[in-house]
C-alpha positions, -999 to 999 in steps of 0.1 A, spaced: -516 -366 549 -504 -344 578 -501 -307 570 -487 -280 591 -477 -245 582 -444 -227 589 -445 -212 625 -447 -174 627 -418 -172 651 -391 -184 627 -362 -160 622 -357 -148 587 -339 -174 565 -340 -196 534 -363 -222 549 -373 -254 532 -407 -266 543 -427 -293 526 -464 -285 530 -472 -322 534 -452 -353 547 -438 -374 519 -434 -402 543 -459 -404 572 -447 -412 607 -451 -449 617 -482 -458 636 -472 -473 670 -491 -505 663 -471 -511 632 -437 -511 651 -419 -539 668 -413 -540 706 -377 -526 704 -389 -495 684 -418 -489 708 -395 -491 738 -369 -466 721 -399 -442 715 -410 -446 752 -374 -438 765 -372 -407 743 -407 -396 753 -398 -398 790 -364 -381 787 -380 -353 767 -410 -353 791 -431 -351 761 -468 -361 762 -465 -380 728 -438 -392 704 -422 -366 682 -429 -369 645 -392 -371 637 -387 -401 658 -419 -419 646 -406 -413 611 -371 -426 617 -387 -456 635 -396 -468 599 -358 -476 595 -363 -508 614 -332 -520 631 -313 -489 622 -335 -469 644 -324 -481 679 -287 -478 668 -293 -442 657 -312 -434 688 -282 -446 710 -257 -425 689 -280 -394 690 -283 -396 728 -245 -399 731 -235 -372 709 -262 -348 722 -261 -354 759 -225 -367 765 -191 -359 751 -168 -330 759 -186 -300 744 -211 -284 768 -248 -289 759 -253 -252 754 -225 -250 728 -239 -281 711 -274 -266 709 -260 -233 694 -242 -252 668 -273 -273 660 -293 -240 656 -266 -228 632 -268 -260 612 -306 -258 611 -305 -222 599 -278 -228 573 -297 -259 560 -331 -242 562 -345 -269 583 -378 -257 600 -383 -288 621 -347 -290 634 -348 -253 643 -383 -255 659 -373 -285 680 -339 -272 692 -347 -236 698 -365 -244 731 -339 -270 739 -312 -243 735 -331 -220 758 -334 -248 784 -296 -254 781 -288 -218 789 -283 -203 753 -294 -166 756 -319 -152 732 -293 -129 716 -271 -158 708 -300 -176 692 -308 -146 671 -272 -144 660 -271 -180 649 -298 -170 624 -279 -142 607 -254 -143 577 -223 -130 596 -229 -137 634 -207 -122 661 -205 -135 696 -191 -118 727 -175 -151 737 -145 -158 715 -149 -196 719 -185 -195 707 -175 -174 677 -148 -198 669 -171 -229 670 -198 -212 648 -171 -198 624 -158 -233 620 -193 -247 616 -199 -222 587 -167 -232 569 -173 -269 573 -209 -265 559 -197 -244 531 -166 -264 520 -168 -298 538 -136 -291 557 -114 -265 574 -82 -250 560 -50 -254 581 -53 -219 593 -90 -223 603 -82 -256 621 -53 -238 640 -77 -209 649 -103 -234 662 -77 -252 683 -69 -218 699 -102 -222 717 -108 -259 722 -90 -291 724 -84 -315 695 -109 -339 711 -136 -312 713 -128 -303 676 -134 -339 666 -167 -340 684 -177 -307 667 -171 -323 634 -192 -353 642 -220 -330 656 -222 -309 626 -221 -340 603 -249 -357 622 -272 -327 622 -266 -320 586 -277 -356 579 -308 -351 600 -316 -317 583 -313 -333 549 -337 -361 558 -363 -339 575 -363 -314 546 -365 -342 519 -391 -365 535 -412 -336 547 -415 -343 585 -441 -321 598 -439 -299 629 -454 -314 661 -485 -296 671 -498 -294 707 -536 -300 709 -555 -270 725 -557 -273 763 -527 -297 766 -499 -283 788 -465 -279 771 -439 -306 778 
């Protein structure tokens, strides 16, 4: 069984971390051609030396895996919301759901997308404040959706004061997707990816 400790650089939070994987990532030689191709595409796009545990685990879903990978790439890399805003929202979801893997994977992605460190730190606090009113509105809406499953009419109107209806729709889908992923990672115990000594970072 794989076993990885919680990293030391996590911000304070109510993190959920299974000490061992309940479902092991699929071995490449057990997967079909399509799944192996999807993993290769993800690995190349991420410039990663090996497959991430999350995708090798999701590859066990069979035919669902390629469809999910397409949806993930579209909602993360395309759409109307800038990537930096998406990454900040994902970090907020990860912190609220206590998902160690999701935070650890997306924290460097957020940095690469241009999210400053003080915004990342704010995303891991109970009542975050942002100097950008749009960012504050996005995170405030994220918190309310996570807490109640919806937005009040007043909150919806406040959100639309900073983004278009289509951007708000995309925000809802983004939050929902990463909540689903966080629940899955927390429950099945997907373990953090470890970089062997001497291997350069991706």
